[in-house]
C-alpha positions as CSV (number, residue, x, y, z in Angstrom):
1,X,-28.6,227.5,121.2
2,X,-25.5,229.8,121.3
3,X,-22.6,228.8,123.5
4,X,-22.2,230.5,126.7
5,X,-19.2,232.5,127.7
6,X,-18.1,229.9,130.3
7,X,-17.8,227.3,127.7
8,X,-15.6,229.5,125.6
9,X,-13.4,230.2,128.6
10,X,-13.0,226.5,129.6
11,X,-12.2,225.2,126.2
12,X,-8.9,227.1,125.7
13,X,-8.0,226.2,129.3
14,X,-8.4,222.4,128.6
15,X,-6.4,222.7,125.4
16,X,-3.6,224.4,127.3
17,X,-3.5,221.7,130.0
18,X,-3.4,218.9,127.5
19,X,-0.6,220.5,125.6
20,X,1.2,221.1,128.8
21,X,0.9,217.4,129.9
22,X,2.0,216.2,126.5
23,X,4.9,218.5,126.6
24,X,5.9,217.2,130.1
25,X,5.6,213.5,129.1
26,X,7.7,214.1,126.1
27,X,10.2,215.9,128.2
28,X,10.4,213.0,130.7
29,X,10.8,210.5,127.9
30,X,13.7,212.5,126.4
31,X,15.2,213.0,129.8
32,X,15.0,209.2,130.5
33,X,16.7,208.5,127.2
34,X,19.4,211.0,127.6
35,X,20.2,210.2,131.3
36,X,20.7,206.4,132.0
37,X,20.5,205.1,135.6
38,X,23.6,205.6,137.7
39,X,26.0,202.7,137.7
40,X,26.5,200.4,140.7
41,X,29.2,201.1,143.2
42,X,32.5,199.2,142.5
43,X,32.9,196.0,144.5
44,X,29.3,195.9,145.6
45,X,28.0,193.7,142.8
46,X,24.5,193.7,141.4
47,X,22.6,195.3,144.2
48,X,22.7,192.6,146.9
49,X,23.8,193.0,150.4
50,X,27.0,191.4,151.8
51,X,26.6,189.0,154.7
52,X,29.3,189.2,157.5
53,X,31.9,189.9,154.9
54,X,31.7,186.4,153.3
55,X,30.8,185.8,149.7
56,X,27.7,183.6,148.9
57,X,28.2,179.9,148.7
58,X,29.4,178.5,145.4
59,X,26.6,177.6,143.0
60,X,24.1,179.8,144.8
61,X,22.9,183.3,144.1
62,X,22.8,185.8,146.9
63,X,19.4,187.0,148.1
64,X,18.0,189.9,146.2
65,X,20.2,189.1,143.2
66,X,18.9,190.8,140.0
67,X,20.3,191.2,136.6
68,X,21.1,194.8,135.6
69,X,18.5,196.7,133.5
70,X,18.8,195.9,129.8
71,X,20.5,192.5,130.4
72,X,19.1,189.7,128.5
73,X,20.1,186.1,129.5
74,X,20.2,184.2,126.3
75,X,23.0,181.6,126.7
76,X,23.4,178.8,124.2
77,X,25.1,175.7,125.6
78,X,25.4,174.1,122.2
79,X,27.8,176.9,121.0
80,X,30.2,176.5,124.0
81,X,33.6,175.3,123.1
82,X,34.7,173.1,125.9
83,X,38.5,173.5,126.5
84,X,39.0,170.2,128.4
85,X,37.0,167.4,126.8
86,X,37.2,163.8,127.9
87,X,39.9,162.0,125.9
88,X,38.9,159.0,123.8
89,X,39.1,155.5,125.1
90,X,42.3,154.7,123.2
91,X,44.0,157.3,125.3
92,X,43.5,155.4,128.5
93,X,44.4,152.1,126.8
94,X,47.7,153.4,125.5
95,X,48.7,155.4,128.6
96,X,47.8,152.5,130.9
97,X,50.0,150.0,129.2
98,X,53.1,151.2,131.1
99,X,51.4,151.3,134.5
100,X,49.8,147.7,134.5
101,X,51.5,144.7,133.0
102,X,49.9,143.0,130.1
103,X,48.9,139.4,130.1
104,X,51.9,138.6,127.9
105,X,54.3,140.2,130.4
106,X,52.7,138.4,133.3
107,X,53.1,135.1,131.5
108,X,56.7,135.8,130.7
109,X,57.4,136.7,134.4
110,X,55.7,133.4,135.5
111,X,57.7,131.4,133.0
112,X,60.9,133.0,134.1
113,X,60.2,132.2,137.8
114,X,59.2,128.7,136.9
115,X,62.3,128.1,134.9
116,X,64.5,129.6,137.6
117,X,62.9,127.4,140.3
118,X,63.3,124.3,138.1
119,X,67.0,125.2,137.5
120,X,67.7,125.6,141.2
121,X,66.1,122.3,141.9
122,X,68.1,120.6,139.2
123,X,71.3,122.2,140.6
124,X,70.7,121.0,144.1
125,X,69.8,117.5,142.8
126,X,73.0,117.4,140.8
127,X,75.0,118.4,143.9
128,X,73.3,115.8,146.0
129,X,73.7,113.1,143.4
130,X,77.4,113.9,142.9
131,X,77.9,113.8,146.7
132,X,76.3,110.4,146.9
133,X,78.3,109.2,143.9
134,X,81.4,110.5,145.5
135,X,80.9,108.6,148.8
136,X,79.8,105.4,147.0
137,X,82.5,105.3,144.4
138,X,85.5,107.0,146.0
139,X,84.8,106.3,149.6
140,X,86.9,109.1,150.9
141,X,88.6,108.9,154.3
142,X,90.2,111.5,156.5
143,X,94.0,111.5,156.9
144,X,95.6,110.0,160.0
145,X,98.1,111.7,162.2
146,X,100.3,110.2,164.9
147,X,102.7,112.0,167.3
148,X,106.1,110.4,167.1
149,X,107.9,112.7,169.5
150,X,107.5,116.0,171.4
151,X,110.3,117.7,173.2
152,X,110.3,120.9,175.3
153,X,113.2,123.1,176.1
154,X,113.9,126.4,178.0
155,X,110.6,125.9,180.0
156,X,110.2,128.7,182.5
157,X,106.9,129.7,184.1
158,X,106.9,132.7,186.4
159,X,104.2,135.1,187.7
160,X,104.8,137.8,185.0
161,X,106.5,135.8,182.2
162,X,106.5,132.5,180.3
163,X,109.0,130.9,178.0
164,X,109.3,127.6,176.2
165,X,110.0,126.0,172.9
166,X,108.5,122.8,171.4
167,X,109.6,120.5,168.7
168,X,107.0,118.0,167.4
169,X,107.5,115.2,164.9
170,X,104.3,113.6,163.5
171,X,103.5,111.0,160.9
172,X,100.7,111.8,158.4
173,X,99.1,109.0,156.5
174,X,96.7,108.9,153.6
175,X,94.3,105.9,153.8
176,X,92.5,106.5,150.6
177,X,93.2,104.4,147.5
178,X,91.7,106.7,144.9
179,X,92.2,110.2,146.4
180,X,95.4,112.3,146.7
181,X,95.8,114.8,149.5
182,X,97.5,118.2,149.2
183,X,98.1,120.1,152.5
184,X,98.5,123.6,151.1
185,X,98.7,125.7,154.3
186,X,99.3,124.4,157.8
187,X,98.9,126.5,161.0
188,X,99.9,124.9,164.3
189,X,98.9,125.9,167.9
190,X,100.1,124.9,171.3
191,X,97.5,124.9,174.1
192,X,97.5,124.4,177.8
193,X,94.1,123.7,179.4
194,X,92.3,125.3,176.3
195,X,94.4,128.4,176.7
196,X,96.5,129.1,173.5
197,X,100.2,129.6,174.3
198,X,101.8,130.1,170.8
199,X,101.1,129.6,167.1
200,X,103.3,129.0,164.0
201,X,103.2,127.7,160.5
202,X,104.5,124.3,159.1
203,X,105.8,123.5,155.7
204,X,103.1,122.3,153.2
205,X,103.3,118.7,151.8
206,X,101.2,116.2,149.8
207,X,100.3,112.5,150.2
208,X,99.7,110.1,147.4
209,X,97.2,107.4,147.7
210,X,98.0,105.0,150.6
211,X,101.3,106.9,151.3
212,X,102.6,108.2,154.6
213,X,105.2,110.9,155.5
214,X,106.6,112.7,158.5
215,X,106.1,116.4,159.3
216,X,107.9,118.6,161.8
217,X,106.6,121.6,163.6
218,X,108.4,124.0,165.8
219,X,106.9,126.5,168.2
220,X,108.5,128.9,170.7
221,X,107.4,131.8,172.9
222,X,109.1,134.2,175.3
223,X,106.7,136.9,176.4
224,X,105.3,138.6,179.4
225,X,101.9,137.6,180.8
226,X,99.3,140.3,180.2
227,X,95.9,138.8,180.4
228,X,94.2,137.2,183.4
229,X,93.6,133.9,181.6
230,X,97.2,133.6,180.7
231,X,98.2,134.4,184.2
232,X,96.0,131.5,185.5
233,X,97.4,129.1,183.0
234,X,101.0,130.0,183.8
235,X,100.4,129.5,187.6
236,X,98.9,126.0,186.9
237,X,101.8,125.1,184.7
238,X,104.3,126.3,187.4
239,X,102.4,124.2,190.0
240,X,102.5,121.0,187.9
241,X,106.1,121.5,186.9
242,X,107.1,121.9,190.5
243,X,105.0,119.2,192.1
244,X,104.7,116.5,189.5
245,X,107.6,117.2,187.2
246,X,105.3,116.9,184.1
247,X,102.9,119.2,182.2
248,X,100.3,118.2,179.7
249,X,100.0,120.2,176.4
250,X,97.8,120.0,173.4
251,X,99.0,120.3,169.8
252,X,96.3,121.4,167.3
253,X,96.5,122.1,163.6
254,X,94.3,123.7,161.0
255,X,95.2,122.4,157.5
256,X,93.7,123.8,154.2
257,X,93.6,120.6,152.2
258,X,92.6,119.6,148.7
259,X,91.1,116.1,148.0
260,X,91.7,115.2,144.4
261,X,90.8,111.9,142.7
262,X,92.7,110.4,139.9
263,X,90.0,111.2,137.3
264,X,87.6,114.1,137.8
265,X,86.6,114.9,141.4
266,X,88.2,117.7,143.4
267,X,87.2,119.0,146.8
268,X,88.8,121.7,149.1
269,X,88.2,121.6,152.8
270,X,89.8,122.5,156.1
271,X,91.2,119.6,158.1
272,X,91.4,120.1,161.8
273,X,93.8,117.9,163.9
274,X,93.6,117.6,167.7
275,X,96.5,115.9,169.5
276,X,95.3,116.2,173.1
277,X,96.8,115.4,176.5
278,X,100.4,115.2,175.4
279,X,102.2,114.6,178.7
280,X,105.8,116.0,178.8
281,X,108.0,114.7,181.6
282,X,110.8,117.1,182.6
283,X,114.2,116.2,183.9
284,X,114.6,117.9,187.3
285,X,114.6,121.7,187.1
286,X,116.5,121.9,183.8
287,X,113.5,123.0,181.8
288,X,113.9,120.2,179.4
289,X,111.4,117.4,178.8
290,X,110.1,114.9,176.4
291,X,106.9,112.9,175.7
292,X,106.1,110.4,178.5
293,X,105.9,106.7,177.5
294,X,102.2,106.4,178.7
295,X,100.9,109.2,176.6
296,X,98.2,108.8,173.9
297,X,99.9,109.6,170.7
298,X,96.9,109.3,168.3
299,X,95.3,112.5,167.0
300,X,91.7,113.3,166.3
301,X,90.9,114.5,162.8
302,X,87.8,116.5,161.7
303,X,86.9,117.7,158.2
């Protein structure tokens, strides 16, 4: 059967449509290859919305996160060069030696403390033993002092001033048989009712074993009364001087003394001498007086 005219007309039309669609697909493919997709806006990231202006939490991807087209995630952890690797064990051992003491150092410190403690104990024991030996062998005794005489001149006690001079003669005796005494510095004080009136210095001297010697001390004052205690003392002295004709004084001394044995022992100490209640009887209103006969003349000695 011969083809109809309609078949001839539709065939060229189909060929034309197929060629046209092929041409359009080729054109789209070429266009897609020549024109890549537009880039993402700067600062926006990879197509994900921002939430209240805060970035996503660390370690989490934002919602809607996608890798850009053409990106292939193929990361090899084995080829990563770690910049900060953990140091070897020897590093911690060597660097920790200065921070923490070693066993040898701790033992050395303990030995030093033990030796220091033993040395101090031996030192105290030696001092204690030498003191006991000193008292047993040498049997030291304090020196003895006796007031021989005490005279007062120019005595005058008023409301605003006080004047007087004292001359004291004492006897110092060394009762030790193995120890010599050296009185290197002597400071003397005159008191009335525990109120100091005047002070002075006496000449140094020494005492051999079992020896005795005399010492002289002179004191004088002529000054105005400034303090309230001195004012009270002057009033009391003026009252005793006017009513009884006698005034009691106290002579005290501080003596820097050296105790020295004939062989090896030497000790330095301060000897304090208290000659209390020295009653001076005055002759009328002349301001002159001397030690009363019934006065205790022995002095107390402390080391």
